[in-house]
N, C-alpha and C positions, 0 to 999 in steps of 0.2 A: 492714431499716430501721436508721436511725441513732438510737442512744439519746442521752439528754440530755448525758451526760458527754463523749461524742465531739463533740457539737454545740458544747458550750462550749469544748472544746479547739480545735476548728477556728476558732472565732470569737475565740479569745484572751480569753474572758470567764470570770469567776469565778461560782460558785454563790452566789446571794443568800440561800439558806436560807429560801425562801418556802413550802416543803412542797407545792407544787402537783404536782410529779412523784410524790411519795410517795402523794398522795391519788388520783391518776388511775390508778396502777398496780394492775390487778386481780390480777396474779400475786404481789403482795407482794415483788417483787424489789428494790424501792427502799426504803432507810431513810434518814432524815435525823437526824443526831446531831451533838453538839458536837465540834469538832475540838480540837486541842491548845491553841489560843489562846482557845477559848470562843465559836466561831461555828458556826451550824448549816450543815452541808454534807451533800450527798447522796452516797450510795454505792449501787452496783448489784451485786447477786448475779447473776453471769453464768449460774449454773446455773438460776436461776428466771426469768430474763429471756426473754420470748417475741419480742423484736424487733418489737413492734407500733408503736413510734415515738410513742406517745401522750405519753410524758414530754417528748420534745423539742418536741411541739406546744404544750404548756401552759407550758413554761419561758419566763419573760419575758426572761431573758438571751439565750436562743437566738433569740428572735424575737417582735416585738410590732408590730402595725400600728396606728398612731395617726392618726386623721383630725381631731383637735382643732386649733383655730386656733393659729398660731404667734405671733400678737400679741394675746393676750387682753385684754379690758377688766379694769381693776384698780380695786378699791374699798377704802377704809378703812371698817371696820365695828365697831360696838359694840352689843351687845344691851342689853336693859333691865337695870335694877339687879338684879333677881332672878336673872338668868342670869350676870351678870358676876362675882359674888363667888366662885363656885367654879371659874371658868375661868382658864386660864393667860394668855389674851389677851383677845379681845373677845367671846367666847361664841358664835362662829359655829357651832361644832359642835353645841352643846346646843340652839340655836335650831332647827336643821334636824332634829335627832334628835327633839325634842318634836313637831314637825310630822308626822314620819313615824309616830310612835307614836299620835298623836291620830287619824290617818287609818287605823289598823288595820294598820300595817306593822311591820317588824322593823328593828332596828339592829344592826350588827356593828362592834365597836370593841375596843380593848385595855384590859384591866383587870388589877389585881394579884390573883393568887390567894392562898390562905392562906399560901403559902411565899414570897410577894413575887416570884414569877415573873410576867412580863408575858405574858398569853395573850389571844387574840381570843375573844370570846364573841358569840353571836347571841341576841338577846332582844327581847321586847316589854314587858319589865318596866321601868318608869321608874326604879326604884331602881338596877337594874343599869346602866341607861344613865348615871345620874349618876356611877357609878364609872369610866366611860370618859373623864370630863373630866380635864383637866390633863395636862401634858407628863410623859412617863415615859421617862427617859433610860436605857432598858434594851432589850435585844434582845427582840423579841416573837415568839411562837410561833403559827403559823397551823394547826397540826395539827388536822384534823377539821372545819374550818369550811367548806371548799369545797363538799363534798357537801351539807351542811346548807343553805347558801345556794341552791344549785342546786335542791334539792327545794322550797324555799319559792317560788322564782321560777316553777317549773313548775306549782305549785299556784295561781298567780295572785296571790301576795302581793307586796307592795312591800318592798324591802330597801334600806336605806342602809348603805353600807360606808365606813368611815373608817379610813385606814391609810397606811402608807408607799407611795410611788409604785410601787416594785417589786411590792408586794403587790396594789395596784390592778391593775397590768398582768397579774399572774398570775391574779387572779380573772376578769378579762375574757377572758383566754385560755381559762380553765377552763370558764366558763359559756356562752361564745359570745354570739350576739346575742339575749339574753333581754330581754323587756319587764319593767319594774318595778324595774330596778336603778339606783340612784343612787350615785355614788361621789365621795368626797372624798379627794384625795391631799394629804398634809401636806408643807409646806416642810421637808424633812428635812435634818439635818446629818450623817447617817450612823448606822450601827448599832454600838453599843459591845459589847465582849466580855462575855459572860455570866460567864465565869470571874472577871474583875475585879470585876464588879458584885456577884456573890454573896459573894466573899471580903470585899469592902468592907463589905457589910451584916453579915457575921459579926463583923467586927472592931469596928464601931461599936456594935452591939447588945449585945455582951458577954453573950450568953446570953439576953437578954430577947426576947420575941416582938414582932415589929413589926406594928402594925395598919395603918399607912399611911405613905407617903413623899410629900413635896411638894417638888419642885425649884423651883417657881415660885410660892411663897406670896407674895401681894402685900403682906402686912403686914411683910415683912422685906426687907432689901436684896437686889438681884439677886446671884445666885451663892451663895445660902444654901440649905442643905438642912434641912428640918424633918421630924423623925422622930417619929411618934406610936406609942407602945407600948401593948400590950393591957392593961398594968397601970395605964394612965392617965398615965404619965410622958410628957414631951415633951422632945426633944433638938433644939437649934438649932445647926447647924454653919455658921458664917460662913466665907466664902471656901472653900467645900467642895472638898477636893482632887479628889474623883471628878468633880465638875461641871467643875472647871477642866481636868482631863485630857480630859474628853469634848469640851469646846469647842476644845481644841488638837489634836484628832484623834490622841490618843496611843494609843488602843486601838480603832480603827475597822476594820471588815472590808475586805478587799481589793476586794470588789465595790463598796464605797462610795467607794473612792479613784478609781474610774473608773466613775461612775454614768451609765448611758445615759438615766435618767429624770429627771435634774436639769434638763437644758436644756428649752427650749420646742420643740415643744408638749408639755404635760404630759399624763399618762395619765388623770387624773380628770376628772369633769364640772366640778368646781370644785377649786381649790387654795386651801388656807388655811394661814396661819402668822402669825408676829408681824409687826406693822408697826413696824419699827425706824426710829428717827430721825423719828418722826411730827411732832415739834415744829418741824421745819424747814418743814413744809407747813401744819400745822393749829394755829394759835395759839389757837383757840377751844375746844380739847378738852384735858381733863386725862387724859393717857395713863396715869397711874398706876393708873387703874381697869382698864386693859387695852384694847388695840386690835388688831383682826385685819386682816390683809391677805387679800383675797379676789380670786382670778382666775377669770373666767368663760371656760371652755374650749370649751363647745358649747351646744346648745339646751337640753339637760337642765340644764346649769349655769345658764342664764338663768332657767329655771323656779325653780331653787333660790334664785337671787338675789332674785326677787320675794318669796319667803317671808322671806328675811332683811330685805328692805326693810320688811315689815310689822311686824317685831319689833325694828327698830333704834331705839336712842336717839341714835345718831350714824352717819351714812353719807355718804361723799363719794367722788367719783371721784378717782383719783390716776394719775399718770403711771407707766407700766410701767418706763420707764428708771430712775426714781427707786427703785422697789422692787427692781429688779435689782442696784442698787448695794449693797444691804444684806442680800441673801439669796443663797443658792447657786442659781445657774442655769447653772453650768458643769459639764461632765462630770467633768473631772479635778480632784481636790482631794486631793493627796498628804497622807499622815499625817505626824505629827511624826517627824523623823529619829531621835529617841530611842526610838521604839516598840520596836525590838529590845531595848534596854536594859531597858525596863519588864518584859518577860517574863523576861529574864535575872535581874533582881532578884527577881521574884515566884517564879520557879522555885527560887530559893535560900532562900525563906522570909521575905523582907522583907515588912513590912506594906504594904498597898496605898497608904496615905497617904504613907508615907516614899518608896515607889518612885515615885509620881507626882510628888511634890515634888522629888525628886532629879533626875528626868528633865527636868521643865519648867525647873528653875533650874540645870541642869547642875552639881549639887552632888555632892561626894564627901567621904568621911571622911578619907582619907589620900592625900596626894600623894607619890609615891616617885621619887627621883632617884638616879643612880649608874650603875654599869656594866651597865645592863639591856640594852644593845644591842651589847656587845662580841662579836666573832666567836670566842668561846671557850666550850667546853663547860661548864666549871666556873662561869664568870662568868654565862653565860645561865641555868644551872640555879639559881644563887644567887638571882637575882631572880625567877625562876619560883617558887621555894620561898617567898620573902618575900611575893610577891603572894598566894599561896594561904594563907599563914599569916594575912594580913590578912582574906582572904575568910572563913576559918574562924572568925574572931572576929566574924562578921556585920557587917563593915565594908566600905565600898566604896573600893577603891584606884584611883588614876589615875597612870599612868607619865609622868614629866616628863623631857624631854631638855634638855641644856645649850643655851644660846642659840647661834644660828648666823645671822649677818647675811645670809648668802646665801639662807636658806630663808624666803621671804616668804609662803608659803601651804601649806595641807595639814598633815599630821601626820607625824611620823617613822615609817618602816616598822618593823615588829617585828624582833626578833633574827634575823639571817640563818641561824643554825644551829638555831633552834628552830622546828620545824614546827607545834607546838601554839601557835597565835598568841593574843596578847592580843586581846580584843574591841576593835574600833576605837574604841568609845566609852569605853574605859578608857585611852586614850592622849591626852595633851594635845597641842594643836597646836604647831607650830614657833613659837619666839619669836625675833625678830631681836635683841632687846636686853633687858636686865634690867628696864627700865621696863615693857615689854609683858609680861614674864614675871610681874611682880608681880600681874597680874590674877587669877592662880590663888589668891591669898590669900583672895579673896572667895568662893571656891567649895569650899574644903576646910577641915576643922577642924584637921588636923595636916599639917605638911610633914616628910618624913622622907628622910634620906640612908641608903642601905643599906650592904651589906657589901662586902668586898674592899678593894683598895688605893686607896680613893677619896681618901685623904689623903697619898698618897706624892708629894712634890713632884718627885721625879726621874722619875716616870712620867707626870705630868699637867701640862699647861700652866696658867698662873695663871688664865686665863679660865674654863676648865672647873672648876678647883679651887674657884673662887668659888661656882659652882652646887652643887658637892658639899659645900660648907660652908653651904649654904642662904642665900646672900647676898641672894636675892630675897624672903626671908621678912620680913614686917613685924613690928614688935615685939610686937604683940598676938596673933600667930599661934603656936599650940603647935608646937614643933620637937623633933625626935627624930633621933638617930643610932643605928641598930641594927647592931651587930657590925661597925662600920667599922674600917679598918686603915690604919696608917701605912706598912705594908710593910717595916718595919725596926725595930730595937730602939732607935735613937736618931734624933733629928731632925737636920737639916742645920745648919750654922753659921748664926749670926744674919745675917739679910738683911732688907731692907724687905719682900720678899715673905713671909718667915716672920712678920714682925710683923703684916702684914695678915691672914694666914691664921689666926694664933692669936687675933686680935681677933674674927674671925668664929666661930671654934670656941667662944669664950666666950659667944657669943650663943645657942648651942643649949641649950635647957632641960634635955633629958634625953640623956645621952651614954652609950653602951655601945660596947665595942670587942671585936674578935675575938681578939686576943692579950693575954696578961697584961702584956707589955711596953708595950702601948698604955695600960694603966692608969697605969703609971709616967710615961710621956710626958705624959699629960693632967694628972697630979698636979703635974708641974713647971710647967705653965701655970696652975695654980690651978683646974683643972677636975676635978670628981668624976666618975669614969667607972666603969662596971660591966663586968666581964668576962662575956660571954655566949656562947652557942653560935652558930656559923655558921647562917644560915637553912636551909641544906641539911640540918642535923641537927635543926632545930626543926620542920620541915614534916612533916605526916602522910604516911606512905609510900603512902597510897592515891593521892596525886597523882602519884607516880612510876609507879605501876601504870597510871594513866590515860595516861601518855606512851607506853606500849607500843602503844597503839592506832595510833600513827603510825610505829612502828618498821618498817623494811622490810628488815632483814638477818636471816638465819637463821644462828645460831651452832651449832657442834657440840654434841652432847648432853652431853659432858663436856669441859671445857677450863679452862685457866688463862688469865688475862688479864694481858698486859703493856701498860700504858698509858703512853705515852712523851710527856712534854711537851718534854724537851730531849734530842735524840738524842745518844748517846755510849756509851762502853764501861762506864759505871756500871750499865747494865742488861744482863743476860745471859739473855735468854729461852731460848736453846738449852740452856743448862745446867739452867735451871728445868724445862724439858720432860723432860730426861733423868732428873733426880732425882725428879720427881713422877710420872713415867710417864704424863703427860697431854699432849695437844696444847695448844700455847700460841698464842693469838690475839694478835698484836701490833697495837695501834691507836696511831697517831700523833696528836698534837694537831692541831687544825684549821689551825694556821699552819705546819706542817711541809711542806716541798716533797717530795711523794711521788716525784717523778721523779729526785731526787738519789740519790747513792750512800750507802747506810746499812750498818752492820755486820750488820743483820738485816732481814728482809723486813717491811715495814709495810703496813697497810691503812688506809684512810680511812673512819671511821664516818660522816662527812658531817653527821650531825645529832645533837643532844642526845639525841633519843629512842633512836637506835641505840647511843649511848655508854652511856646508863643501862641499856639492855637487856643490854649486855655485862657491866656490873658486877652486875646483878641475877642473871644466869644463870650466871656463871662460878663456879668452885670454889676459885680462889686468885687473888690479885692481887699483882703487883709493880708499883710505880709511883713516879714522881717528882712526882706531882701531889697537891697539898693536898686538892683536892675529891674526887679519886678515893679517897684515904684516908678522908675523912669519910664518903663513901658506903659504903665497905667496912665501916666500923664500923656504920653504920645497917643494912646488909643482912647483918650478922654473917658477913662473909667473912674467912677467914684471909688475912693480907697481910704484905708486907714493904714498908716505905717507904724510899726512897733519896733522898739529896740531891745526889749527884754533885759538881759544881763550884760549888754554891751557897755563898754566904758566910754566916758565922754571923750577921752583922748583918741580912741580908735574908732569903733563902729558908728557911734552917734554922730560924729562930725560929718561923715559923708552924707548922712540924711539931712542934717541941718543945712549944709551948704547947698544941696540940691533944692530942698523945699523953699529956702529963702529966696532963691532966684525967681520963684513963681508965686511968692507970698502965700505959701501953703504950709508954713511952719506949724500952724494949728492942727495939722493932720497927723502929727507925730506924738506918740504916747509910749509909755513904758510897756503897757499891756493893752490888749484889745478890749478887756473889760473896762479899763479906765476910759478908753475912747467912747465906748457905748454908754457908760455912766455919764459922760459929758455931753451926750446927745448928738454925737457925730453922724449917726445914721440919718438924722433929720436935717443935716446941714450940708446940702449938696455943693459941690465945687462949681464955681462959675467958669466953665470952660471957654466961654467967649473971651474972657480976660486972660486966662491962662494960655490959650492958644495964640493970642496976640503976642504975649511975652515970649512964648516958645519960638515964634517966627522971627522975632527980633534977635533973640539969642542965636538962632540958626544962621541968620545973615551975618552977625558979628563973628561967630566962630568960623564960618566958611570963609569970610574975608581974611581972617587971620591965617587960616590954613592955606589958602591960595597964595598969600604973600610968603608964607614960610616955605612952601614948595617951589617958590620962585616961578609961578605961572603968571606971565605978563601978556 
């Protein structure tokens, strides 16, 4: 026989978490538990499964035969005043429930338990039935109710079941053609995540015990949550974030996004829900009291309609087409595209309210621009590091690219050399011009330009330079430059471009630079700048270890690394290998042509992950790369830094500035041969002292960054 999971797979359907399969399984092979997002899903223990197929027979997603009418009669209904006050809409449920109880029957509906979970209860107690009233925007648990209802029906009792349409279908599949069962299916907007729901209650209650929740209290504006606590306190949350997120389908189950029970014909004997936009049809009724929409789906539903007619204070026929305009009757209703971001934020410990608000309003804390997409190992790692520094501050970053008039839709792709991609929702769209780019000011608190040579006019054209000087920031927006670099010790001669650039630099509220020479350049412009660590050295090393998950090169057990940015005789890996007695792995920069003739054999690491792995696993480093030296210090590797043909004004300065911070200037040479001639291989770095300095610089740089980001 085919079990329920294979049936769902074959039909491309999702488990609705109705518990019917678990209830029908006599061998206890099926369990229904919450998945990682907080939705009930079934699982089968193949060792216990007897392949009887009963689970597939009762599953509403796997199959449900419905003979109800496809064009049901539709009514607007309001019960008497005594039943309206405690109901979310027009009191249709409580009117029918009291009729069943008065005639010796039982009612099954959803109630809050002591822990504010929503569970189905079967009862003939009027007080318990009253607890079933009101909309409960939480996932409901059907465990244990199927057998109880079936036993009552077999004993000749009448049962009224009120619940989600998928649960109605599951119950009908489970009990079969039994007399005495009346069913109400609700006009449902989908099932929300229990994880989100429970975490939200924990946050708003702040340790107090909740007695009741009301999402539809008629004494307060729509969208307000009223929380009553057991200590007698009441909390009123206007424009409740959880309710807003629910209505925007931000945390709905996959089975609800493609619901087979939303379209007509509906599975219940009658369907009830809110009668939205009633005032367009009924000018003689005050809908603030509540008004229900009632669909009559079959003969049992017609019998129930007559019961409603007897208890109605208002009841009129309405057009089905009108009702369909304002309620969900279509199968497909995709969730909000920001749903993945919600779970991303929650998994990182953000409060539910903040996570929902940020997702719905597309909000972020820090917008980062700079060299985040350059095809360069060090450049890509710099912005990966800065991105994670921001995340570790419990802030939400978004990466921003310079304007491109050719790019009219979509978002920039991530860095080509970085396999560990930024989430798509943390990348801003392409902007064709600065006016369009300014929209980001309304969605972030701080705009930031990051590290590397973002202010080098010889490297960047004026259009992109404007972006890297935050020309799109409005005056009231907080602006920060973190560890930015001019790429040289002096600025170019006076030009109109320089004047425009300096004017933009002066607009940035908080400026920090990567080299000490940058402090002097800024001072000459009347800008106070702070010398800070490169983000690569500020970032927690756990994020570099995470990169190894996507590394796909296996290096020797013991090796020295020669990382080459500029191929030339200034690096001599063959001599290093001889003198160290170790194999040397030569890795070329990503822009080096590997098929050209080189003085030594080079390999291509291809990705940032493979490059970081080489630096993490090697036992010695020689390099002409600034960022390779920075990582060597972070990973406590013995190293030699060489500058080759770099000029004092440009490339050498960044090395000197970095090494001076750690009293390691003596590790810098023009060539690796000069370093080895000077006996550097026998002069190990004292990493106890270096690590102490690194920790102090980290504290100082982080303190400056927190102040600049205005985190108090």
